[in-house]
C-alpha positions as CSV (number, residue, x, y, z in Angstrom):
1,M,117.5,52.4,139.2
2,H,121.0,50.8,139.2
3,S,120.3,48.5,142.2
4,Q,123.8,47.0,141.9
5,C,125.2,50.5,142.5
6,I,123.1,51.4,145.5
7,D,123.3,49.4,148.6
8,M,119.7,50.0,149.7
9,A,117.7,48.0,152.1
10,Y,114.3,46.8,150.9
11,G,112.5,49.0,153.5
12,T,114.4,52.0,152.3
13,Y,113.7,51.2,148.7
14,A,109.9,50.9,149.6
15,T,110.0,54.4,151.2
16,Y,111.7,56.0,148.2
17,S,109.3,54.2,145.8
18,I,106.0,55.3,147.2
19,M,105.3,57.5,144.2
20,E,105.5,55.7,140.9
21,Y,107.0,58.8,139.2
22,Y,110.0,58.9,141.6
23,K,113.2,58.2,139.6
24,F,116.5,57.5,141.2
25,F,120.0,57.5,139.9
26,C,123.0,55.7,141.4
27,C,125.9,57.7,142.8
28,H,127.8,57.1,139.5
29,C,125.0,58.8,137.6
30,T,124.4,61.5,140.2
31,I,127.9,62.7,141.2
32,A,129.7,65.1,138.8
33,A,133.4,64.7,138.0
34,S,134.1,67.2,140.8
35,G,132.8,64.7,143.4
36,C,129.8,66.8,144.2
37,I,126.1,66.2,143.3
38,N,125.4,67.3,139.8
39,Y,122.8,70.0,140.5
40,A,122.8,71.2,136.9
41,A,121.8,67.7,135.7
42,M,119.0,67.7,138.3
43,M,117.8,71.1,137.0
44,S,118.0,69.8,133.4
45,R,115.8,66.8,134.3
46,I,113.2,69.2,135.8
47,A,113.4,71.6,132.8
48,S,113.1,68.7,130.3
49,R,109.5,68.2,131.6
50,A,108.4,71.7,130.6
51,P,105.9,73.0,129.8
52,D,103.9,70.3,131.7
53,V,103.9,71.8,135.2
54,R,102.5,68.6,136.7
55,A,105.4,66.6,135.2
56,M,107.9,69.2,136.4
57,R,106.4,69.0,139.9
58,E,106.7,65.2,139.9
59,Q,110.3,65.4,138.7
60,A,111.1,68.0,141.3
61,Q,109.7,65.7,144.0
62,S,111.9,62.9,142.6
63,E,115.0,65.1,142.7
64,Q,114.1,66.2,146.3
65,Q,114.0,62.5,147.3
66,L,117.4,62.0,145.6
67,L,118.9,64.9,147.6
68,R,117.6,63.3,150.8
69,F,118.9,59.8,149.8
70,Y,122.4,61.2,149.2
71,H,122.2,63.3,152.4
72,D,122.8,66.6,150.5
73,T,123.0,69.7,152.6
74,L,123.8,73.3,152.1
75,P,127.3,74.6,153.1
76,D,127.8,76.1,156.5
77,V,126.8,79.8,156.7
78,C,130.0,81.8,156.5
79,P,129.7,85.4,155.4
80,P,132.3,86.7,152.9
81,T,135.4,88.6,154.0
82,R,136.5,91.8,152.2
83,D,139.5,89.8,150.9
84,S,137.3,87.2,149.3
85,V,135.0,89.6,147.4
86,S,135.7,91.1,144.0
87,V,134.6,94.7,144.2
88,D,132.1,95.9,141.6
89,Q,133.6,99.3,140.7
90,P,130.6,100.7,138.7
91,S,128.5,100.0,141.8
92,V,131.0,101.7,144.1
93,D,131.0,104.8,141.8
94,L,127.2,104.9,141.7
95,L,127.0,104.6,145.5
96,K,129.6,107.3,146.1
97,H,127.2,109.8,144.4
98,R,123.8,108.4,145.6
99,C,124.3,106.7,149.0
100,A,127.9,107.1,150.1
101,W,127.0,106.0,153.7
102,L,126.4,102.4,152.4
103,L,130.1,102.1,151.4
104,Q,131.1,102.6,155.1
105,Q,129.5,99.3,156.0
106,Y,129.1,97.3,152.7
107,T,131.2,96.4,149.7
108,P,129.4,95.9,146.4
109,A,130.4,92.5,145.1
110,S,130.9,91.5,141.5
111,V,129.1,88.4,140.4
112,A,128.8,87.0,136.8
113,G,125.8,88.3,134.9
114,D,124.9,85.0,133.4
115,G,121.2,84.5,134.5
116,N,122.4,83.0,137.8
117,C,123.5,86.4,139.3
118,L,120.8,86.3,142.1
119,F,121.8,82.8,143.2
120,R,125.5,83.7,142.9
121,A,125.0,86.8,145.1
122,V,123.0,84.8,147.7
123,S,125.6,82.1,147.7
124,L,128.3,84.7,148.3
125,A,126.4,86.4,151.0
126,L,125.5,83.2,152.9
127,F,128.5,81.0,152.3
128,G,131.4,83.3,151.5
129,H,131.7,81.9,148.0
130,K,129.6,81.8,144.8
131,S,129.9,78.1,144.1
132,A,126.6,77.0,145.8
133,Y,124.6,79.0,143.3
134,C,123.4,75.9,141.3
135,Q,122.4,74.1,144.5
136,L,120.4,77.2,145.6
137,R,118.7,77.5,142.2
138,L,117.7,73.8,142.3
139,L,116.3,74.1,145.8
140,T,114.4,77.2,144.8
141,A,112.9,75.4,141.8
142,I,111.9,72.4,144.0
143,E,110.4,74.7,146.6
144,V,108.2,76.6,144.1
145,L,107.1,73.5,142.2
146,T,106.3,71.5,145.3
147,H,104.5,74.3,147.1
148,R,102.7,76.0,144.3
149,A,99.7,77.2,146.3
150,F,102.0,79.2,148.5
151,Y,103.3,81.2,145.5
152,D,100.2,81.2,143.3
153,T,98.2,84.5,143.6
154,T,94.9,82.6,142.7
155,S,95.3,80.2,145.6
156,D,93.6,80.7,149.0
157,Q,96.9,79.4,150.5
158,F,98.9,82.2,148.8
159,Y,101.3,84.0,151.1
160,A,99.9,87.6,151.0
161,P,103.1,89.5,151.7
162,Y,104.3,88.2,148.3
163,S,101.6,90.2,146.5
164,A,103.6,93.4,146.8
165,G,106.2,91.9,144.5
166,G,103.8,91.2,141.6
167,V,104.0,87.4,141.7
168,A,102.8,86.0,138.3
169,Q,99.8,83.7,138.1
170,W,100.2,80.2,136.9
C-alpha cells in the first residue's frame, strides 16, 4: 500500500487489513486517466488469479474493499430516452414480422457485440448510457465469486429458481 498517498487513520487501516490477502492501491494507482476508478484493471487483477478460484475469490474480496474505501457507487437510475438510443435496424425488421406490437412500446437498442453486450445493454437500460458496463461486469464477478454457494448447483444454499437457466457446476 502506498501509505504516503492514502490519508488513512490507523483504525481504518486495521479494518481494511483484517484479511491478509487484502491488497490496496492508492488513488494514483486506482484512478484511470478519465478520473474514474479503473474497473478494467480491477477485473484484470481478478482474472490474473485464474484458474485458482480461491485466489480469485480473495482478489474479488480485496477489490470489493477497495470500492468501499473509495466510496464507489453505481450511477443514478435514469432510463434511456428515444433520442439517446441507437436503433438496431435488424432487430426492428425482425420484430416487424414476428412481434410488431413490441415496437409500439420498445425500441431495440444497438450495443457493441464485443463480449460486454449484456453489461452494455443493462447499463443502457438502467442508466441511460452504456458507459457503466465495466463497473457492472466487475460487480457481477465480485458477487458470483464472493457468494459462490448461492450460484453453485451442488450447494444446499443454491437459489433454486436459477436451476431453470442451466447454471453450470463449479
